[in-house]
N, C-alpha and C positions, 0 to 999 in steps of 0.2 A: 488316075492319078488323082487321090484322093486331098479331097480339099483342105484350106487350114483348118476349119473347123472340126471336121472329122479326126485329122491329127491329131490336134488340141485333147478330142475328146478319147482315143486312144491312148495316146500319154496319160491322162488322168487315171483310168482303167487299168493300166497297167501301175499305176504306181500305185494302189488305194489299197494291196493288201501289207506296203511298206507301213502306210502312213494310220494304218489300223493298228497297227503292232505298232511303232512308235504312240500312239494314243493310251494304248494298254499296257505301257510302261509306263507310263507318264502319268497317268493317272492316279497310280498309288500314292507315289508325292505329292500331289497336289492336293488330295486329299488329308494326307499325314501332317502338312503343312497350312490347313486349313485353319489358322488361328490371328489373331491381331498383334500381341507379343508372346515372348516368352522369355523370363530370367530362367537361365544357369549357374547353378552354384557346384563349384569343385570342391568336396572335401579333403581334409587332408588323412583324414581317417579313412581303411573301406571295412565295408557291411553297414554304416548310415543308412537308413531309409526314414523317410517323411511318416511322421505317424499322427500328424495334430498339425491343423494352422488355421487362423484367423486373422483378424486386420484390424487396425486401429483406422478413426473416421478420417485421419486425413493420410491412408491410405500405407502406413508402416505396416509391414505384413509380421508375424510372427510367425516363427515353424519352431515345431518341437519333433525333434528325432528321437531314433529308435536303432539301438548295436543289433544283428543278429548275435543272438548263441548257439554253440556248435551242443547243443542240446533235447533229446526229442520230447523231454519235460517240462523245458521252461523256453520258450523264443527266444525269447530277448534277455540280454541284462538288463540289470540296475539300474544300469545306467542315463540319467537325461540330457538332450543334445538341446541346445535353445541358440534357436540363429532369428537375429533381428534384423528385418531389412528396407531398410528405409525409403523414401519417395524417387530418393534420387540413387537407387543400388546402388549404397553402400550396407555392408553388413558387418555385423559384430557377434561376436558368439561366445556363450559361455557354458558348464558343464554344472549345474547347481546337486551335490549332494543332497538328496532327499531323504529323512529315516524313513522309508515306506515298505512292507511286506511284501514276498515275491506274488500275493493272490494280484498285485496289479499289474506285472506283468510277464506272470510265469505262466495264463490264462492259455486256453487254447483256442488263441484268434487272432486273426489277421493286423491286428492292429489293436493297441492297448487300451481300448475301450473304459476301461475303470481309471484312466487320468485323463482330466479334461483341464481345459485351462478362458482363462480371457483376457481381456487387456484393460490396464485400471487405468490412473492415469499418467502422461508421460512417464515412461520408464520402468513402468512397473507391471507384471503380469500376475494373476492368480492361476494359481493350479488346485485342485482337488484330487484325492485319490479315497478309496476301501479300502477298509481294514476286517477281517474275518474274524470278529472276534468268540465263535463258537456257536453252536444251537441254535443255526440259521438267524443271528444278529449279526449285524452289519454300522459302524462306523462310516460317517461318512469327515474329512477333515482338508483344511486348506490353508494355505501356503502360501503369502503373497514373496513373486522372486522377483529379486534385484535385475534387470537388465545385464548386469555383468554377473549377476553367479548369485548376487548377496541371498541369502534367507530371513525372510519376517521371522514375525512368529508365527507359528503354527499353531492352529484352532480348531474344535470341534465343531462340524455342522449340524450331524444329526446324526440320533439312532437311528435305526428301522430296518424291517424285517424281511424283503424284499432280495438285496441282494442290486437291487436297479439304483445306481446315483441320480442325485437331485442334481440341475441345471444352473447353467448361473447366467445373469443377465444383467449387462452394465449397464447404467441409467443415459441415459438419452444428457446427459449433464453426468460427463465423470466425477468432477467436485462433489457429488452427491452418492457416491458407491455405488454399491449393486446390489440385487436382490438373490440369494440360495433360497429356490423351490423344489420340490419332491411332489409332483404330479403324479397323479390317481385318478387313472380313467372311472372310476366306482366311488370314487368319494372327493372330500375335499382338497386342497392343493394347502401343501402345510408350507410358508415361506418365513425365510428370515434375511432382513434387512442388515444392510453393515454400512459401515465409512468405507471414503477410496482409507488406499495404505497412506499413511504416516511416513514420515520424513527415516522415522527410525522401525518403518517395516512390520506397524503394528496395524490393525484392523479392530474398531466397535462396535459392537450392537449395536443398533439404533432400533428395533422394535422387532417383534416376531408377531404369527397370526396364521389364519388359516383364508382362503379364499372359498368359499362355499358356493353353490348354486340354492334358489329356492325352488326346491322339491314340493310337488301335491305326491300324497299315498299313490303306489301304481311306480308312478317316476322314478328315472335314474338317472346319473349321468353319462350320457355315451364318448366324450374325449372332451378334451378344455387345452386352453394355449393362452402363454402369458404372451404380453406385447406390452413395447417400451412406451411410453408417453413423452408428449412431449416437454411438459413441465419437469422431467426428472424423476415421476412414478412410474408408476406402473398400471397395469388394466389384465382383469383373467376371461378371458370368453367360456362357455359353458355348453355342451350341445347338448340337451336333454332330450328326454321322450317318454313322454307319457300315455299311459292304455286307458284306452275309452273301456272300461269293467261292462258296460249296457251293451256295446257292440261286438260283436262273437263274430264280426269275418274279420278275418287275422289282413287281410290285406289295409284293411282303413280304420282296422281298433287302435291304429299308430297316430298319433300327431307332434314332431318333431316341435323342436326348438332352440333359439336362441338364447341366453342371457350373458349377460357382462355386469363384471366389476369392477371398481378401480381403486388403487391404492395412494391417497393421497401423501406427498414424501415429507410435507411440512408439518403433517400433523399424525404421521402414521398410522389414520385407521381407514378401511375400507369400506366402503358406499355401499349400500344396500343392492342383491342384484337386480337390474331392471331386463325386462325380456324386452329385445329389440328387435326378432321374427319367431314367425311361430308358421308354418311347413301349414301347403294347403293339403286336401284331403291327395290319399294316394299315395303319397311317400314314405317308400320301404324303407330308405336310407339318407344318413347326412354324415360327411367326413367332413371335419374339418381336422385341418394339418396343423403342423408343428409351427410354420412360418404364414399361414393364411389369414391371423389379423395384424396392423398395423396400424402407422398413420394413413392415411389418407392425403400425402405432399401436397398437394393445390391448395391445403388450408381450410380444409372445408372440415377437420375432425380426424373418424376415424372411421378403417373397412374391412371386413372380415371378407373370405371368398371360402363360400361351403361347395362339393359335391357332394349332389343333390343323385337321388336314383328314385324313378318314376316307371313301376315295372322294369322293363326291356330299356328304357330309356334314361340317361342321364346328362345331368347341364352343371352350369357353371352358375351358381349365383351370388353375386353380391349385395351386403349388407354395408349399409354406410349411418355411422351413428356420431354423437356428439359427444364430451367427455362425463356430458351431466348423465349420459346413461339413455338420453332421449334417442332413438330410429327417425332417422328424417329420408332414410329413401330404401331402397331395394329394389333390384331389376336383375334378370337372367342374362348371361352374357350371350354373345350369338354364336362362339365356340364349340360346336362339339365332341365332346371330349370321351369317344367312344374308346379311346387308347388309357384312358388315365384312369390305371386301376387304388393306386392311394392319393389320397389329397395331402397327405404329408408334403410333397415337393411342390405345392401351390404355392406363389406370395406374389404381393403388389411388387412395385420395383418404385424407386424412387421421382424418374422422372415419366412416373404415370403407365398404366399397363401392367401385363402379367408375365409371370415366368413360371415356366411348368418344366419339371426335370420329370423325364423318365429314366426308370431305371428296369433293366433287364439282368436274368439270371447268367451265371456265367460259370466257369471253371473255378472260380477263385469264391465267389461269394454275388451276393447283389451287385450290380455298379450301375452306376448311372453311364448312360447309352446320348440323350441330348436333350436338349434347352428350348421350350419352343415359348417364342415372345409372341404375346399377344393385345391388339391394342387396348384402348380402355373402353371398347365396344365389344369387344373378346375376337379380333377379328391376326388371324396369322399373321404376322407381318418377318419374321426369320426363325428359323430352326439352326440351333447351332450342334453340331457334333462332335463330341469331344472326340482330339485327337489320341485319347489314351481311356484305358478303363480306368474309372476312378469310384473312390466310394463316397466321398463330399466334396458340394459343389459349393464353395462361397461367395458372394458378392459384394464388390468393392462399391455401396452402397452411389455413394455423394459422386462418381463418374462413369455409375450404369457398368459397370463392367462385371462377368460370370470370371469366375476364374478356379482353377482345381490344382493340387500338383501331383506329379510323375517322377519318378523312381529312375533315372534314365540308366545309371549303371549301379553295382556295387559302393562307387566314388563318388554319385554326380548326383541331381537333382533338381529341377526345373518347377517355377510356377508360371501357368498358361496362365492366357487370359483375354478371353474375346468381347469384343466392344456386341453391347446391346445398344438398338433404336431408342431416342429419347421421342418423347411426345409431348412439348412443353418449347414453346418458344420464347420465355423467358427464362433468364438465371440459371443457365447453363455453365459459365463463365464465374458466377459466384457460387455454383452448385448447390443453391436452392431456387426451385421454381419457380416462387412469390415473389421473385426479386426482378425488377424492369430495368434498373437504370440507379448509376451511383455518381455522387459530384464529391470528389472527380471520381473518373472512371479508373478499371484494375490500368493499372501503368503509366497512369497518366504523371506529369510532373505539376508540382503547386510550390509557390515560396513559401519561402520561408516565414513561419509568424499565424502562416492561416489561422483563421477565427472558425472555420465552422465547412461541416460534411454533410451531405442528404443522402439519403435512398428511399428510394418508389417504389412500391408494392404495387401489384396487378389486382389490390381490392382496397377497399375502404378498410380502414386501422384502427385502432388506439391505444394511448397508450397501453404498460402492463405491466412487469413487475423481472422484466430480464438485465441483464446490465449489459453494457456496451465497452467493450477496451479497445484503447489504440496502445500498440506494441511498435517503438522502435528494432532492427533486428539491420545486427552485420550481415548477415547472413547466416553465421552459427549462433549467437547468444540473442535474446530477446530480453528489449526494456518496457517495464512497464512506464507509459505515460501520462496514460487520462483511463479512468474505468467509473461509471455511473450509469445507474437507470431511471427511468418516464421520474420517479419519486424527487429526483432534483428538476422539478418544470420547472425552472429559470434560467435550464441548459437546453432545453430543443424546445420544438414546435411542429404544426403539423400543417398544411397548405388549407386551400377552401375546400379540395377535395378527397380530404383526408388518406392524403395516399402517397404523399412525399413528406417524411420526418427528416429535418430540422437541425442537427444537435450542435450544438455552440460548443467550440474547445479554446481550450486557455490559452496566452500567445505562449506560455511556456511549453506547448504540447509541439508545434514542431520547430523546436529551436534550433534541429541541426540542419544544418545545410549539406545538399550531397547525401541521406539519408533516405535508409527505405521505412516506411510505415505503414502497416496492417492494421485492420481492422476489425476486431472480436465481437460479433453480436451474437447473444445468448439467445436459446428456446426462448420464447414468452416473453422478446422484448416489447411487442405489439403482440394484439390480437386482432381478429377478421373483428370489425365491428359490427357485423350481420350478423354473425355465429357468434361471438363472444371465444372462438377458441383460441389456442396460441399459435404463434409463426413460428415456425422453425427459425433457426439464425442462418450466420454468414460466422465460417469458421478459417477465420485468417487467409482466404482467398480476395476479399478486398485488400490490394496491395499498391500502394504507390510512393511516388520519390518526392525529395526536392530539390529545388535549383542550386546550383554549384555557389551563385553569388554569397561573397562570404560579409558578415555582420564588418558598421564603420570602428566600431571598440577596442580593435584587441589590441590595444596596446593604453590602456586607462590604467591607471595607478592602481596601487594596491590600496583595498580598503576594509576596514573593520567593523564588524555589523556586532550584534548582541540578539541571542537566542533565547529561549527560554523552555522552560524544561516541566509538563502537566507536573502538578500535584503529586501523581504516582509516578513519577520519573523522577523527582524532587527528592521522595520520599527513600526511593531506589538508590539512585545516588550519594544521597547524605550516609546511606547506611552501607556504603563499598568504605575498603579500605584502600590508603592513599596510591597501594597499586592497581586495584582494579579501578581504581577514579582514574589511575592515567591510560589503561586499557581501555573502559567503557570511553572518555571522551575522542580517542584516538579511531576504535570501531565506529563511534557514532561521526567524527568527519568525514570517514569511507565513505558510511552513507550518505552522507548529504551530497559526496561529490559525487554517487555515484547514481541518484536520483537526476541529478542537472542536465547531463551528465557534464561530468567535469574530471579531470587529472586527478588521484588522489593526491599529489601533491599540491597542490590548485587551495587546495584549506586546511586549515589549520585550526585546533580549537586551544585557546590557552587552559591551563591545569589553574589559571585564579579564576576563582567564580566569585558572585554577590546572591544573594539575599532579596529577593523584591520583596520586600515589605510594603508595598502596595497594594498587593491584591488580599493580604490578609491569609494568605495560604501557605507561605514561605517557600514561592516558588524558585529553582536557585537559576539565575542565569548565566550566559557563557558569554566568553570573549569569540566569537569567528572571524578568523580572518584572510582574507584573500588576494591571493599573490597574484604580479601581472602574468599573460601570457607567455610562453616563451618561443610559439610557433603560428603561422598562420593559420592552421587549423584549429586553435584554439578558440574558445568563448572570449570577449571582454569581463574583467572585473566587475563594469558594472552588468552587462546583460545575468551574469552570475547571480549577484547579489536581488535583482529582477527576478530573473525565475526564481530562484530560491525562495522570495517572500511568496511567490502562486502559489510554489507548492506546497508552503508550506500552511500558509493561511487558508488552501483549499485543498490541506488534509487526508480528509473524508474520501475525496475523490481523485486521489494521487498515489503515485508511490512512495509517499511518506506514511501513508498507512499499511501499506506489507511491509516496511521494512520493519523489523524486532528494536532496535536504536532509533529509527524518526518518529516512531508511532509515540516517543516519550517527550515529542516534542510542540512544546505550548500552539498550538494553530491561533488564535488569540490573542498571544504575545505579534507573532509573524517574526519578521523578522528585520530590526533596526538598524539600521545603518547609523555611526556613530556621527555628532552632528557638524560640523565644519563651525564654531564657533563663533568666528566674526561674522557668517550669514545668516546664522540665526541669530545672535542676538545684539547684532551693530546698531542696532536703533536703542538698544538699551546702555549701548557702549556712546553711542554720541549723545545722549541721553546726560550721561554722568561729567562727560567730558566737560559738557556745558555748564552742570552744575557745580563742576571745579572752576572751571572760566569765571562763573558769576564770582562763586568765594574767593578766587584771587583778585577778582576786582573789588569786592568788599575788604581785603585784609588792607591792597593798593588805597583807599578811600580809608579807612581807619588810619593808615598810617599817616596820610598828608593832613588827620584834621588834629592828633594826639602822635606824633612821632615817641613821645618819650614812652607813652603806655606801651603794652603787653598784647601789643596785636597776635602774636602765633595765638595765642587763645582762640581765636576762629577757626585756625587749624585741629586746636585739640577738643574744641566740641566737637567739631563736624566729625572726625576720627574718634571721638566714644564712642556716638549717638553711630558710626557706619560700624563701629564695630560690632557695639550690642545688638542689632538688629540682626545683622549676618549670623550671629550665636544666634539668636532664635529661630530666623528661619531654617538655618538648619537642622536645629533639632525637631523642628514642626514637619519637616520634608522627608530630611534625608535620617533622623535622627537611625531611624531604624535596620536603615541601611546593611549595618552591621551590629548585628543586636550586642554584641559585645562591648559598646562604646554606647547605646542608648544611656545606661544609668549613671554612669562616668557621665558625659556631657552633661546631660539635667545635674549632678552633685556638685560641678563644675559650676554651672550659671548659679545655681541657689546657692552655691557656699562665697559668689565674690557679689550676689545683690547684698545678703546678707552682712557679710563684709565689710564693704565700701558704706551700704545707707547708716552701717554702726557707727567706723569710724569721721561720716560726717556729720551725722547727729552728734557728738561725742566733741567736733575739734569748734563747729557753730555752736552749739551751747558753754564752749568751757572760753572761746571768746564775748558771748556774751554775758557771763560774769566775770572775767578781768577786765573788757574792755569798754569804757563808758561810750566811748568816740561808737566802738563795733553795735554796742546796742543803742545807740542815735541811729546808725544806719538801719540796723534790721527792724526797727521801729518803723522808719520811714519807709521801708520798701520790705514788709514782711513776703510779701506774696512772691516778689524774687527770689528771697531768700530759702522758701517753704520749695519752689520749684526747682530752685537748682542742688536743694537736698537730697529731693527724688532724683532727679538726675543724676546725681552724683553717685546710687546704687547702680548703674552700668561702671564706673570709673570716679573714685574719690578726685582725678584730677581737675573734673571738672569743675571743682570749688575755685580753684586759680583762676577762672574766668572770673569770677564775680566778684573778685582783686586786679582786674588786668587794665583797668581804667580805659577801658575800648570808647574810640570816639567822645573820650571825657564825658561818657556817660553816666549819671551818678549809680544806676541800675547799677552798673559793674565799678563801681569806688568802691567798696567793701572795704573799710580800714583792715586787715587781717595784719597780726604784729607776726616779728619774726619767729614768735613762740610759733603761731601756727602755720608758718611756708613750712618751716621744717616737720611740724605732727605732717601734712599734705605728703609731703616729700617721702616720709618713711610710711605712710598707711598707702603711699601708692606704690612703696616697694613691695610691702608685705603682698598688694595684688598681685606687682607682677609674677610671685611665685605660687599664687594662689591661680589666676586666671590664665594670663600669657600662654607662661611656659606648657600650665596642662593642656591649653586649647589648641598648644600646637604641635605637640604629639599627639592629642586625638586626633588630630587633623592628616598628619601622617600618617598614621596608622590609619585611616580610613581611606587613605589614597592607596594604600598601600596592598588593600585588600577589599576596593572594587574596580567595577572592570567599566562601570556605567559612566560617562562624561555629562555634569550640568552644570549652568552656571554657580548657582548658591553652595556646592561644597567646592567650587575655583574660588569665587568670591571669599569664603570664611576661610581658605586658604591662606589666600593674599593678606587679608584683615589679620588672621593671625601669625604671618612673619612680619608683616609690617608693623603690626605695634610691640613685637617683643623686640624687632632690633630697636625700636626708637624709642621703647622702654628701657630699654640698654643700656643703648649710649649718653640717653637724660640720666641714668642711674650712672654711668662715669662720669662724665662731664659734670655732676653735679660731687661727686668725689673727689673728682678732680678739684674743685673747686674747695671742698670742705679740708682736704690736705692744706693748697694755700692758704684759706684763710689760719688756719691751723698752725701754722709754720710764719706768718704774718701777728699771729698775733706771739708767738712763744717769741720772737724778735722784741714786735715792740715791749715784751716785760721783761727781755733781759735790759734793753736800754734804759727803761727806769730803773731797774735796780743798779745800773751804773751809776747813773744821773744819782739819786740815792745817797750813793756811797762819799762818791763825790761832794756833795755836800754837806755830807756830815764830816766829810773831810776839814772840811772850809771852817765850819762850823769852829770844829776841835782848833784849827789854827787859831781863828780869833778868839777864842776862849783862851788858849794859851799864852795868846799874845796878850790879852788884857789881864791875864793873871799876872804875867810876868810887869807889864807895865805898873801894877800896882803894887807891884813885889816893889 
C-alpha cells in the first residue's frame, strides 16, 4: 500500500502534462497583456490608422490618423483626421482640409512621414508638410490647426534641396513659441524661431540663424542634437571628429569631441560653441542620438548620453554641463550596450535614469522591440516589452510613462502605456523631482482669504525671473487670480536655509469659499544657488481648495464707487461714439465682474462720466454700482468692493492686467467708494451748526439792544460772505470737473464783482455828494465805509448793513436816504440776474454732469439755491410793497384833489354871497 506522500507524488506526476499545457496556453495571453494602461477608441469611419501622435505636458495626447486608399500608386487619401485625448479620456475630433500636394501622402511609405506635428499652446496643433517644386528643390510649409479643425495662416518655413524635412521643437515655456530646425550631419544647423499661435491663427517670425560647431582643419561634424532649455530657449550639441595628420595610425589618429551652443530666447543670439568633452585615445566611433541630450532634471544643468566605441567594446558615456557651456562631470555608465546598435534611441528620463529603445527588422520595416530602463549609474532595472510592433515610441515625461499607438482593427486603435521606475524620492506628486513639499499640500483645505503659500526645494535656491500664477477652477474653466515673479520682492521671501520660498498672496486671491485653486510655477522661477541653473516649475499639479465657510456680509446694502480710466483708456473712451461708449461700459462692467469674480448682473457702470481735473491728464471717471447679493453663494457688496480695489490697485499682478477692458482702469486711482457725507463731514457740519447758533445768539442780543434796528442784517452779511466763499472754493477745487462750465463760472464771478463794486461806489459817492449827514458819517467812519464797499463786491446788499443800526452802533448807523435804499434794491435786483440765476444754472448742470460726491459742490448748490430763493422772495415782497405804496400815494393824491375842489367851491359860494350882499 502506497504512503500518503507517494500518492500525492503520483497525482502530481499524472497532472503535470495538463499543468504544462495550461501554462503554455496562458503565456501568450499574459505576454499580450503586459502593459499598464490601454486606451481604445472606436472610429465611426472604417480604414483609419494612426499615422502620428504626440503629447502635451499635461498628458493631453494628439493623434493624427490617415485613411487607406484603394490605389497602388497612392496608399493613403489626402484626408487628415485629428483626435485630441484629454487626461480624463474624453476625445474631440476634427477633419481639417489642408491644401497640400499628393507628395505628402502618396509616398511609398507605411506612414505619411512627410507630415509632422507638435502641440503648441492649449487648443492648437502645428502641422508641417513638404512640397516638391521640381529640380530637386523642396519647400516645407507649416500651418496652425485648432482642436476644432480651424486652419490658421500657412507659412513657408524653408527651401532646401534634399527632400528631408526639418523638425519642430516646442519651447519648454509654451508661450515662448517653437523652433523649426533643419539638421545636417556634416554642416551647420539652420534654425527659425517662431512665436506661438495667436487667437486668429497666426505665427510670427522671432529670429533665424545657424547653430555651428567650432571646426579646425581636417575636422567635421559627425552628428548633432537639438534640445530644449529650462528658460524657453534651445541648445545644440555637436559630435565632432578631428584627424591628427601627424599620426598615421588609423586607429589612433581620431580625436572625438562634444561641443554645445545655446540659443537665448530673450536676445535670439547663439552663444559661441564650447567643448564639453574630448575622447581619450583609442575611440573609433561616437554616436549622439536624437534625444540623447536633455535637461538634467535634478537641477544640475544638462546632460548628453554618448554611445562610445573603443575597438570591439562599447560604452555609454554621460556628459554633464551648465547652460554657460562649461562641463562639470563626465563618466561611463556601468551598462554594457553590446546589443545597442543605434544611439538614436537613448534618452534621459524625467525622474532620473535612462531609457534605451531597441529596434529590430521585421516584415513591415524596423520596429521597436523593447525598452530598457537604466538607473542613474547604468544598472538595468526594468525591461519593457512592447505588445505590438510600432515605429515610434513616445514618453509622457512628467508621469514617467512610455507609450505607443496600436491599430487594433480597421475601425479602432489604442494608446498603450507602460510605467517606468522613478529614481527620486521627491516631487512625484508635483511632477518635479526638485520639490520636497508645499504648504498647503496637494488636496489640502485652506481657509478663505489665506494670505501666504510656500514651496520647499531639495537644494538651496535663489530668485530668478519665472512667474508664479494662481488660478481658480470650477473643473471646466480656469480663472487667473494672481501672477508675479521674484522681481516683486515684496511678495516673497526665503527661509534661513534658502530652500523654502514663501509667497505673500493678496487678500482677494483665495476669496471664494469651497473653490479649487491651483498654482503654476514657471520654469526658472528660482535657480540653484550653487550652480545658477534654472529649476523646473510646477505645471498645475499643486491643487488645494478653500473651506465652505460663507462670508458674513452677504446681504450688505448696494453701494456706488468711482473708478478712473488711464490716460490711454480715457483717450480711447472719449474717441468712441455714443453707441460704442455704451458697449465699452457694458464690457468693462462684465470684465470687472469676471475678475472678482461676481455675477455680471451684480455690477453696472453708469453712462454718465466725469473728467478728473485734478490729475491734469483729462482722465475719465466712471460710476460703478454694486448691487446686493440675491443668494447665499454670492459675495457681499463690501467684499466685492474691497476685492475689486485690491485687484485694481495691484493690477500688474492680477487678472486686471490680462483683460483688455480692465487694463484701461487706472490702478493709482483704485476703487473709491462714494463717501457717507455725514460720516465724512459731520465735524464740519457740527462746526457750521455751532456757528449758526452763535449767529442766532448775536441776532437775539442785537434785537434786545435795539429792537427797532434792522437786525436781519446780521444774517444778510453772513449769507453773502458764505455764498461768496463757496463760489470761489467751487471754482478753485471743482471748476474744471466739467470743462464747459469752468470759463462761465469765472465770468459769472468776475461780472458779479465788477458790477457789485461799481454800483457800491456809485451809491456811496452819490450819497456823499447829496447828503450832508451821510458825508459827516463817512468822514467819521471812513474805514468802515471802505471795508463794506469792498465787501459789497460779493453782493451789493451788504451796504444795507451800514444803515441797519444794529446794536445802536454808530458804525452801522449810516444815514442812507430813501433814494439810496431804492438804488441798493434795484442794484441787487440786477445782481440777482447776473449772479444768482446763472450760478444756480451752473450748479444744476454740474450735478447732472458729474458722478463724484464732494462737500464743496454740494454746499455751492445749496448756497445758490438758498440765495436764489431768498432774493426772489425779497424782490417779490418788495414789489408788493411798492405796489401798495403806489396805491396809497394814488389814493392820497385823489383825496387831496377832492379836498381842493371842495375848498374852491366853498370859496366861490362865499364870494358870491359877498357879491350879492354888496349888491
